[in-house]
N, C-alpha and C positions, 0 to 999 in steps of 0.2 A: 504494499500499500504506499501511497504518498501521504506521509504524516507530518503535519505542521505543529511544531512545539512552541507555544507562545510563553515567554519567560524562560527561554532555554539556558540562561546563565545562572539560574537560581538553584537553591538547595534541592529541589525536586526536578526542575526542568532539565538540568544537565544530566543527572543519572538516567532520566527517562529518554533523553535523546540517544545516549549510548545504548540503552537497553534495546530500543527499537532498531537502531542502526545495526547492532550485532546480530539481530535476527533477520536481516536481509531487507528491511524496509528502506524506502527512499525518504530520508528525514531532512527537514529543513527547520531551522530555529530562528527566533527573532527575540531581541532583548534591547533595552535602552539603558541598562546598568543602573536602574533606580536603587536597588539594594546597596550597590557599591557607593553610590553618591550619598545615600543616607548614613552609611557608616562613616564616610569621610567627614560629613557634617558634624556627626556626633563624637568623632575621635575614637571610634571603635573599629573592630575588624573581625573577620572569621578566625576561629581558632586554628583551623586547618588552612595552610597556604594553598591558594588557587592561582592559576595562571592569570596574567593581567588582562586578558580579553577573551571574548568568545571565539574569534578567529584563531587565536593561539591555541585554545583548547581543542578546537576542531582539527587543526593542523597536527597536533600531537596524536590525536586519535587516529587520523589517517595514516601517519607514519608508522604507528605500532601495529594497527590492526588491518590496515588496507581498506577499511570502510570509510565512506565519506559522510560528513554531516554538513549540509549547507547552512549558511549564516547570513542573516540580515541584522545590521545594527540600526535600530530605529524605534520609534515611539508608536504604539498602537493607537494613541489618541490623534495621530496624524493620518488623515484619511488617505493621503497620497502614498504613504508607506504601506497601509493595509491593502489598498487597491492594487498596487504593483505586485505585492506578495501573492495575492490570490489569482491575478491574471497570469503571472509567470509560473507559479508552482502548481496551481490547480489541485489543492489538497483534497484527498478523499476523507481524511479525518483530521480534526483540529483538537489538540490537547491544550486546554487553556489554563496555564499557570500565571499568565502575564498580568499580575495585579500587585498593588501594595498590600502586604499580608499581615499587618501588625495592628492590634487593637491599641497598645500604648502609643504607637506613632500617631494614630488618629486623634489623640487627646493632648498632644504636645502644645498645640496652639490652634487658633482659628484657621490659620493658613494651612496647617497640616490636616485639619478636618476637611476643609474644602478641597484640598488637593486629593485626599483619599477618595472622596466620593467622585469627584470629577474624573480622576485617573481611572478608577475601576469601572464606573458606569459607562463612561464614554468609550473607552477602549472596547468593552464588550459589545456596545451598540455598533460600533464600526465593524467589528468582526461579523455580527449578525447580518448587517447589510451587505457585506462582501460575500458572505455565504449565499444570501438571496440572489444577488446579481451575477455571481460568477461560478459558484459551485453548489447549486441548489440540492444536489443529491448527496453532498458530504454530510458527515455527522460531526457534532461537537461533543467532546468529553470535557466538562467544565469542572474545575476544582472549586467546590463549594466548601462549607464549613458546618460542623455541628453547632457552632455558635449561633447560627441563624435561629435555631429553635429556642434558645435560652434554657431556663430550667423550670418549666411549668410543673405543677403538681399532678401530672398525669404521664402515662407511658408515651415516649416519643415514637411515633410511627415513621415509616420510610417515605417521607415526602407528602403523603396524602392521608386523609382521615375520613371515614364514613360518618356523616352527621345526620342525625334524626331530629327534625325540628318541626313542631306543629303538624305532625302527621305526614310529613314528607322527608325524603332522604336524598343526599347527594354525596358524592366523593369529591372532596375539595382539598386544595393544598393545606397542609398542616399549618396552624397558626404560628406566626413568627414573633419572637421576642428578643431581638438583638440587644446585646449589652454594650456595644461601642459603635462609634461612627464607622469603623471598619466593618463590623459585622452587618450594620445596616446597608452598607454598600453591597454586600454579597446577597442580601435579601432583594435589593433592587435588581441585581443581576438575574436572580432566579425568576423573578416576576417577568423581566423582559425576555428571557430565553423561552419561558413557558408561552408567552404571548406569541413569539415568532413561530413556535411549533404549531400553535392553534391557528394562526392566521395564514402562514406561508407553507405549512406542511413540512417544516424542517424536522431534523432528527437531533435529539440532544439527550445527554445523560448528565445529571447533576450529582457529582460525588461529594456528598456532605461528609467531609473528612474530619476524623478526630485529630488529636495531637500526634504528630509523627516524631519518632525518635530513631537513632541510629546514624552511623557516619559512612559505613561501607556497603557497597553492593558488589556483585560478581565483577562488574565492569571496573569500578574504582580500584579494586584490588590488583588489576593488571599492571598498573603503572602509577607512580606517585603523582604524575601530572594530571591524572584523571580524577583526582580528589574532588569531592563536592564540599561546599562550605558547611561550617558548623558554628551557629550563632548561639551565644550564651548571655549576651548583654540584656539589660532590662527592657529594651525595646523590641528586639527581634528573637531573643532567646526564649524557649519554652521553660516551664518549671522543671521538667525532667532533664533537659539539657543542662540547666543551671545547677541542679542538684548533683548531677554526676560530676560536673567540673568542680563544684565546690568540694566534693568528697575527695577528689584526687589532689587538690591543692591545699587541703587542710582548713578550708573555710567552712563555718557552720552552714548547714542547709537552711535557706531562708524561706520559711513557710509563711505565706500571707494570711493574716488573720487566724481564725480557728482551724483552718485546714480541711474543712469538710467539703470543699468545692470538688465536685465529681465530674469527670469527663471521660470520653472514649480515647483510646490510644492505639497506635499500630506502628510496627517496625517499617522502616523505609523499604525493605524488601517486599513487604505486603502492599505498600503504595504502588510499586511497580507492577505487581501481580494484578491489582485491582484495575489500574489504568489499562493494562493489557486485556483483561477480561471484558471490560466495558467496550474497548475499541474493537475487539474481534467478535463481539456479540452485539451488533448495533441494534438500536431500537428501530421500530417501523416508521415510515414517513408520518410526520405529524405527532409523534409520540415524544413526550417529555418525561423521561425516567428519572427517579430520585433514588439513589442508593446511599444508605448510611454506612460510611467507610471507616470502620475501626474494628478491632478484634477483641479488646478487653476494656473494662472501664475501672478506674481507680479514683479515690479521693486524693487530694494533695498529701494528706497525712499518711495514707497507705503507700504512696510513692516514696515519701521520705523514709518510711520504715523499710521498704524494699531496698532503697539505695543504701541505707545504714547497714542492713544485713549483708548485702552484696559487698559493701565496702569492708566489712569485717573479714569476709572470706578472702578478700584481696589484700588484706593486711593494713587496712586503713582505720584510723580512729575517727569515726564520723559522728559529729554532734548536730543537733537540730535546734533552731532558734526560730521563735514565732515573732513576726514583725507586724506592726500596724498595717492593715490592708490599704494599699494606695488605690485600689479599684473599688467600684461600687457593684457588689455581687452578693448573692446569697452564699453564706459560708457554711450553712447546713441546709440540705435540701433533698427532695426525692429525685432520683435519676434512674430511669430504666428505658434505655433506647433500643429499639429493634434494629437488627443488622443481619438479616438472613439472605438477602438477595444475592450479594457477592459470594457468600458461602455456597449458595445453590448453584452458581455459575462455576464453582470449582476452586475458590480461594482456599489455600492451605496456609494457615496462620503460623507465624513465628511468635512465640509468647515471651513477654518481657522477662519473667523469671528465668527463662532458659538462655537469654541472649544478652542480658545486661552487662555482665563483665566482659564478655567476648566482643560485643559490638561497641562498647562505649569506653570503659575505664582504660583499656590498654592503649587505644588510639589517643585519648586525652593525655595520657602520660607521655606519649611521644611528642606532644606539641605544647606541654604546659609552660615552656619558656615564652610562648606567645600570648599568655593570658594578660589581659588589661584589667587589673583588679578593680579600678575605679568605675568600670562599666557594669559591675555586677549588681550593686544595690539599687533599689527602685528610686527614681527621681520624678517620673511622670505620675501625676495624680489625676484621678477622674473628676474630683471636685476642687474648685478653687480653695485656697488656704482659708479665707474668711468663712466660707460655708462649712469647711471641716471643723473649725473652731466652734461654730454655732452648733453643729451636730454633737460634738463632745460635751459642750456645756448643757445641751438639752438632755 
């Protein structure tokens, strides 16, 4: 297949590009280096060293494996870039990672919130119109997020819910309760993609992904130049990435609030499996599928306990410290999310308890001299300082 990877320089985009290329697909990637610029602005960086550009990464891949990955350096918010991509490459599948992916980033300032929504919503709209005009038979595999749902006090279904109301019933999109300007942008994306499927007969799969962990894939292990990034900072790093890094460098694990916040998690190897399964088993024309993409769910306290116990096995003395929560979120809540669709398609999960030491600690140890310790502690807060003081006083 001709597969277009949007956001091909990113944590998931680069491994996905190599994954499909290694399996004989014609792969083309596009990226505007948003993540790199955001790190430069903040004075942070990936723990793992990555080559300085997407063409350099693609050249290294070709030299070692003989496989080619096409590259476009450009912004998906620029219609001329998107139009040219779709006219020239004519993709049969579009894997869409090409968005700003951080809830904390979207709360840094008004400008960051506006940029997040503009960047994510407009880029996706451009891609939808390009599909309509140039590749109407192509399918989109879009990286969504479980954060679109929030944490309602009911089971989370896979995208849709059967509602009975006043003697009538309908199958409707599951209600959304985003917790950040970033998550709200993903809700807008889902609404727009669903509309395009209903109106234009397009085909799309929304992968509502949980939190991804892991540093290595089969392809990254082939050569050090194939490494993907590993973010641990307070803006782009996940709690599990941060905990594993803190364990290795002797920093207490920083649990936000009471630690009952519960989410779905999956290994990066399973992300690649899920994207492959969705791409190779496309929806029907006009169908908007939603898959909840995760394999296990944990609270933050459970994660801290897992990392502490795994650290002890690794010879580390791991301590846990609770911090005032910089976010506005439920710290104790019900959470039961359905996630059977991808398992039914053949997903074979890798579980955290089996892979934590192998997939995280050793690799972090290799690069711990690159840790920027000032980037770890939270600085970005959901509420302004004055409002937080009023909340505490109340």
